[in-house]
ZAMARGU-4260 file (C-alpha; in steps of 0.2 Angstrom, whole numbers, plus 5000, padded with zeros to 4 digits):
<rodrens>
0) 4899/4692/4857 | 4882/4701/4855 | 4877/4711/4840 | 4881/4729/4839 | 4870/4739/4850
5) 4864/4750/4836 | 4851/4737/4833 | 4844/4737/4851 | 4842/4755/4858 | 4844/4756/4877
10) 4830/4759/4889 | 4828/4769/4905 | 4817/4768/4921 | 4805/4782/4922 | 4802/4791/4939
15) 4784/4787/4940 | 4786/4768/4940 | 4783/4765/4922 | 4797/4756/4913 | 4799/4760/4894
20) 4811/4745/4892 | 4806/4733/4907 | 4819/4739/4919 | 4820/4731/4936 | 4813/4739/4952
25) 4830/4743/4958 | 4834/4752/4942 | 4818/4762/4944 | 4824/4768/4962 | 4842/4771/4956
30) 4837/4783/4942 | 4844/4781/4924 | 4848/4763/4919 | 4855/4757/4902 | 4847/4742/4894
35) 4857/4735/4880 | 4857/4718/4871 | 4873/4713/4880 | 4872/4724/4896 | 4859/4730/4908
40) 4862/4740/4923 | 4867/4757/4930 | 4876/4769/4918 | 4892/4770/4928 | 4893/4751/4929
45) 4894/4751/4910 | 4910/4762/4911 | 4918/4750/4924 | 4915/4735/4913 | 4923/4744/4898
50) 4938/4750/4908 | 4941/4732/4913 | 4940/4726/4895 | 4924/4715/4899 | 4914/4724/4886
55) 4919/4731/4869 | 4916/4750/4868 | 4913/4748/4849 | 4897/4739/4853 | 4889/4753/4863
60) 4879/4766/4853 | 4883/4782/4863 | 4872/4793/4852 | 4857/4782/4856 | 4861/4782/4875
65) 4863/4801/4875 | 4845/4802/4867 | 4838/4791/4879 | 4845/4800/4894 | 4838/4817/4887
70) 4821/4809/4886 | 4824/4803/4904 | 4828/4821/4910 | 4813/4828/4901 | 4802/4815/4909
75) 4807/4821/4926 | 4803/4839/4921 | 4786/4833/4915 | 4783/4825/4932 | 4788/4841/4941
80) 4803/4834/4949 | 4815/4847/4941 | 4832/4845/4935 | 4842/4830/4942 | 4859/4840/4942
85) 4868/4826/4950 | 4863/4813/4937 | 4866/4825/4923 | 4884/4829/4929 | 4887/4810/4932
90) 4881/4806/4914 | 4892/4820/4906 | 4908/4814/4915 | 4905/4795/4910 | 4899/4799/4893
95) 4914/4810/4889 | 4925/4796/4895 | 4916/4783/4884 | 4917/4794/4869 | 4936/4796/4871
100) 4938/4777/4873 | 4928/4774/4858 | 4937/4786/4848 | 4954/4779/4853 | 4948/4761/4848
105) 4941/4766/4831 | 4956/4776/4826 | 4970/4765/4818 | 4984/4761/4830 | 5002/4766/4826
110) 5016/4776/4831 | 5012/4793/4839 | 5022/4807/4831 | 5010/4821/4830 | 5009/4834/4844
115) 4991/4834/4842 | 4990/4815/4845 | 5001/4816/4860 | 4989/4830/4867 | 4974/4819/4864
120) 4982/4805/4874 | 4986/4816/4888 | 4968/4823/4888 | 4962/4805/4889 | 4973/4801/4904
125) 4968/4817/4912 | 4950/4812/4909 | 4953/4795/4917 | 4961/4803/4932 | 4946/4814/4934
130) 4935/4799/4933 | 4944/4790/4947 | 4943/4806/4958 | 4924/4806/4954 | 4923/4788/4960
135) 4933/4791/4975 | 4923/4807/4980 | 4907/4797/4977 | 4912/4783/4988 | 4918/4795/5002
140) 4901/4804/5001 | 4892/4787/5003 | 4902/4783/5019 | 4898/4800/5026 | 4880/4798/5022
145) 4880/4781/5031 | 4889/4788/5046 | 4877/4802/5048 | 4862/4791/5046 | 4869/4779/5059
150) 4873/4793/5071 | 4856/4801/5069 | 4848/4786/5077 | 4858/4788/5093 | 4852/4798/5108
155) 4861/4803/5124 | 4856/4795/5140 | 4847/4808/5151 | 4845/4803/5169 | 4844/4812/5186
160) 4859/4813/5198 | 4860/4797/5208 | 4855/4798/5226 | 4871/4795/5234 | 4879/4808/5223
165) 4865/4820/5227 | 4868/4818/5246 | 4886/4824/5244 | 4880/4841/5240 | 4881/4853/5256
170) 4866/4861/5262 | 4864/4879/5257 | 4863/4891/5271 | 4858/4909/5269 | 4867/4920/5280
175) 4860/4937/5273 | 4843/4944/5277 | 4832/4950/5263 | 4836/4968/5267 | 4854/4964/5265
180) 4851/4957/5248 | 4841/4972/5243 | 4856/4983/5249 | 4868/4973/5238 | 4857/4974/5223
185) 4855/4993/5225 | 4873/4995/5227 | 4877/4984/5211 | 4863/4994/5201 | 4868/5011/5207
190) 4876/5022/5193 | 4895/5024/5196 | 4902/5041/5199 | 4911/5048/5184 | 4929/5052/5188
195) 4937/5067/5181 | 4948/5064/5167 | 4966/5066/5171 | 4974/5083/5165 | 4987/5082/5152
200) 5000/5096/5151 | 5005/5104/5135 | 5021/5111/5140 | 5031/5097/5132 | 5023/5101/5115
205) 5033/5117/5113 | 5051/5122/5117 | 5057/5138/5126 | 5052/5153/5115 | 5067/5160/5105
210) 5066/5178/5099 | 5071/5182/5082 | 5076/5200/5088 | 5088/5193/5101 | 5096/5181/5089
215) 5098/5195/5076 | 5107/5206/5089 | 5119/5191/5092 | 5123/5189/5074 | 5124/5207/5071
220) 5137/5209/5085 | 5148/5195/5077 | 5147/5201/5059 | 5150/5219/5063 | 5168/5214/5068
225) 5172/5215/5050 | 5177/5196/5046 | 5165/5186/5035 | 5158/5171/5044 | 5150/5155/5037
230) 5133/5150/5043 | 5140/5134/5050 | 5151/5145/5062 | 5136/5156/5067 | 5126/5142/5073
235) 5140/5131/5080 | 5135/5136/5098 | 5116/5134/5095 | 5108/5124/5109 | 5094/5116/5098
240) 5088/5115/5081 | 5075/5128/5085 | 5089/5141/5088 | 5097/5136/5072 | 5080/5140/5063
245) 5078/5156/5072 | 5095/5162/5068 | 5092/5158/5049 | 5076/5169/5050 | 5087/5182/5058
250) 5099/5182/5044 | 5085/5184/5032 | 5079/5199/5042 | 5097/5206/5041 | 5097/5203/5022
255) 5081/5212/5020 | 5088/5227/5029 | 5103/5226/5017 | 5116/5225/5030 | 5123/5208/5026
260) 5127/5199/5010 | 5127/5180/5006 | 5141/5172/4996 | 5142/5154/4991 | 5156/5146/4980
265) 5145/5132/4973 | 5130/5121/4975 | 5129/5114/4993 | 5145/5124/4998 | 5146/5133/5014
270) 5136/5149/5015 | 5147/5164/5020 | 5139/5180/5027 | 5148/5196/5026 | 5142/5213/5034
275) 5139/5227/5022 | 5130/5240/5033 | 5138/5253/5043 | 5145/5247/5060 | 5135/5259/5070
280) 5120/5262/5059 | 5110/5247/5063 | 5100/5241/5078 | 5090/5225/5081 | 5074/5236/5083
285) 5073/5237/5064 | 5070/5218/5064 | 5052/5214/5061 | 5043/5206/5076 | 5031/5196/5065
290) 5039/5180/5071 | 5039/5184/5089 | 5020/5189/5090 | 5007/5177/5097 | 4995/5171/5084
295) 4977/5176/5087 | 4964/5163/5088 | 4951/5163/5074 | 4937/5164/5088 | 4945/5180/5094
300) 4945/5189/5077 | 4931/5201/5075 | 4918/5196/5062 | 4920/5206/5046 | 4903/5214/5040
305) 4901/5218/5021 | 4889/5231/5015 | 4874/5220/5015 | 4877/5215/5033 | 4882/5197/5030
310) 4898/5190/5038 | 4912/5185/5026
</rodrens>
């Protein structure tokens, strides 16, 4: 086994072709390369050998490798090639895995009882799983790249239609004169006549008008017989909900004229109406016609003028 790597710092291939540690031309083309006493090659290959127990992790000086990689990145910046984000990401993943492996080898082996030790082991397994995923994606990316490169060299065959197939096409015969084509074009480009929109009736939006005065007259005739009646009985013969609402408004008008009284035994109980006025002293003419009048449109209202002549 070779001596510890701390005695022989690694080297890297520079992007301009100069090799600080005598790296091979393939390493110069491939980017960052580790050059140790017992190993020379790409950085990810170092991790593979350690994982297969073909290289002792304790003989790798990770601090020195990290320093050399930082110098490699700075060298790229000096040459104007910018950040190599893909190489930096790959280095971080592999270096983190190597650091975890080395920590596990240097720590004394024994029974794992502490929760923190178990968590560290789980983190190590997770790190290995991520590394395997990284390698898988890297291999698939290489396959895609090769496929795209091969397909880029293929071109479709572009040829004219063969003679015996071209002869199968029928001869085009024009049966229209230029004047007829002009008439067809004028007809197609002529603006279409706008059809009048269909008229929609509004009769269905409103029911048959129901007069409050008429319903008040009906209720008054029933209540003046002297027997109190419930509201349920008074609206039992109503044809629609509108009639029920109008009869309720008519009862309010009768109550305002002080000719009826309301009685209710409890909450949500039936409302009983009793006639309190004189039998012959009331007429439906006393009921207000504010509900039966047609509302005036705002545009028909006269504009109000103040003292200064401005409209309110």
